[in-house]
NURO-584719 format. One record per residue (C-alpha): residue number from 1; x, y, z. Coordinates in pm, whole numbers, plus 50000, padded with zeros to 5 digits. Layout:
N
ZAFI  num  X  Y  Z
ZAFI  NUM  X  Y  Z
...
END
This chain:
139
ZAFI  num  X  Y  Z
ZAFI  1  46018  92151  22003
ZAFI  2  46283  92325  22215
ZAFI  3  46603  92149  22356
ZAFI  4  46464  92105  22710
ZAFI  5  46161  91913  22568
ZAFI  6  46393  91704  22356
ZAFI  7  46612  91616  22650
ZAFI  8  46317  91515  22860
ZAFI  9  46207  91285  22591
ZAFI  10  46548  91138  22563
ZAFI  11  46558  91097  22940
ZAFI  12  46221  90930  22942
ZAFI  13  46332  90683  22669
ZAFI  14  46653  90607  22862
ZAFI  15  46455  90552  23192
ZAFI  16  46226  90316  23004
ZAFI  17  46520  90120  22842
ZAFI  18  46675  90097  23185
ZAFI  19  46361  89956  23338
ZAFI  20  46332  89702  23061
ZAFI  21  46699  89595  23097
ZAFI  22  46658  89556  23464
ZAFI  23  46340  89321  23429
ZAFI  24  46534  89124  23153
ZAFI  25  46832  89076  23386
ZAFI  26  46605  88934  23647
ZAFI  27  46516  88656  23429
ZAFI  28  46883  88556  23385
ZAFI  29  47020  88289  23614
ZAFI  30  47387  88373  23692
ZAFI  31  47568  88086  23850
ZAFI  32  47908  88137  24010
ZAFI  33  48189  88009  23794
ZAFI  34  48307  87699  23999
ZAFI  35  48595  87513  23827
ZAFI  36  48478  87136  23824
ZAFI  37  48732  86853  23874
ZAFI  38  48739  86647  23563
ZAFI  39  48566  86304  23595
ZAFI  40  48825  86022  23589
ZAFI  41  48803  85755  23342
ZAFI  42  48757  85513  23626
ZAFI  43  48468  85714  23776
ZAFI  44  48302  85732  23418
ZAFI  45  48323  85348  23368
ZAFI  46  48174  85311  23721
ZAFI  47  47893  85573  23630
ZAFI  48  47810  85401  23309
ZAFI  49  47837  85051  23427
ZAFI  50  47911  84862  23096
ZAFI  51  47804  84505  23083
ZAFI  52  48107  84359  22894
ZAFI  53  48432  84431  22734
ZAFI  54  48256  84553  22408
ZAFI  55  48063  84828  22608
ZAFI  56  48372  84897  22810
ZAFI  57  48565  84959  22489
ZAFI  58  48297  85192  22361
ZAFI  59  48280  85379  22682
ZAFI  60  48658  85433  22684
ZAFI  61  48640  85552  22321
ZAFI  62  48366  85804  22427
ZAFI  63  48580  85913  22701
ZAFI  64  48896  85955  22500
ZAFI  65  48687  86188  22257
ZAFI  66  48487  86372  22482
ZAFI  67  48693  86410  22799
ZAFI  68  49063  86380  22668
ZAFI  69  48967  86571  22344
ZAFI  70  49111  86321  22106
ZAFI  71  48984  86349  21755
ZAFI  72  49040  85970  21699
ZAFI  73  49192  85694  21905
ZAFI  74  49381  85371  21835
ZAFI  75  49447  85035  22004
ZAFI  76  49714  85162  22221
ZAFI  77  49479  85445  22340
ZAFI  78  49218  85195  22427
ZAFI  79  49459  84962  22608
ZAFI  80  49593  85259  22802
ZAFI  81  49238  85364  22882
ZAFI  82  49146  85002  23013
ZAFI  83  49452  85048  23243
ZAFI  84  49361  85383  23351
ZAFI  85  49006  85270  23426
ZAFI  86  49165  84994  23637
ZAFI  87  49007  84731  23414
ZAFI  88  49174  84420  23275
ZAFI  89  49282  84478  22916
ZAFI  90  49091  84219  22698
ZAFI  91  49318  83990  22496
ZAFI  92  49212  84135  22153
ZAFI  93  49098  84491  22167
ZAFI  94  49062  84493  21779
ZAFI  95  48794  84228  21822
ZAFI  96  48601  84447  22053
ZAFI  97  48631  84744  21808
ZAFI  98  48511  84534  21531
ZAFI  99  48211  84423  21730
ZAFI  100  48119  84791  21802
ZAFI  101  48169  84873  21427
ZAFI  102  47927  84584  21347
ZAFI  103  47674  84739  21579
ZAFI  104  47734  85083  21413
ZAFI  105  47872  85236  21723
ZAFI  106  48230  85296  21578
ZAFI  107  48382  85353  21244
ZAFI  108  48732  85373  21093
ZAFI  109  48873  85725  21140
ZAFI  110  48997  85768  20783
ZAFI  111  49343  85844  20900
ZAFI  112  49605  85669  21109
ZAFI  113  49714  85781  21452
ZAFI  114  50083  85685  21523
ZAFI  115  50107  85466  21233
ZAFI  116  49807  85245  21367
ZAFI  117  49451  85213  21248
ZAFI  118  49250  85474  21424
ZAFI  119  48859  85489  21514
ZAFI  120  48592  85727  21599
ZAFI  121  48252  85686  21756
ZAFI  122  47937  85728  21553
ZAFI  123  47617  85926  21646
ZAFI  124  47470  85587  21740
ZAFI  125  47776  85515  21955
ZAFI  126  47757  85845  22137
ZAFI  127  47387  85796  22204
ZAFI  128  47451  85431  22314
ZAFI  129  47707  85543  22585
ZAFI  130  47509  85835  22687
ZAFI  131  47198  85605  22768
ZAFI  132  47422  85355  22962
ZAFI  133  47405  85389  23337
ZAFI  134  47057  85548  23297
ZAFI  135  46894  85201  23233
ZAFI  136  47038  85084  23591
ZAFI  137  46892  85389  23755
ZAFI  138  46531  85330  23615
ZAFI  139  46544  84967  23739
END
């Protein structure tokens, strides 16, 4: 085989690859990069529509972990979350956390945060918050 024939074969392969790539790119959905405004804690609470202070505490913990990026949260974080959400702070936030722990929705973090006991959501707690709000839409 001479050089001209080899070059023709290489060109055919490149053309074939280019055609395949063009087809594959057609399957990709490219969405414009739009910067979304962060959902406020108040909006999140309204969206989830928790039934009571125990569920509100769980939702605030979820928000602190998933929107504010906290690895764990303490009583002060939760109380501040209630204020940010424009919700009345329950008289005993620790009690609401303990009720969530009993349900398996929260657990102790294993570390303190600012010299206070800290907590995290469990997988069950994450799933519980994610299904909140959907129940009301299906009604």
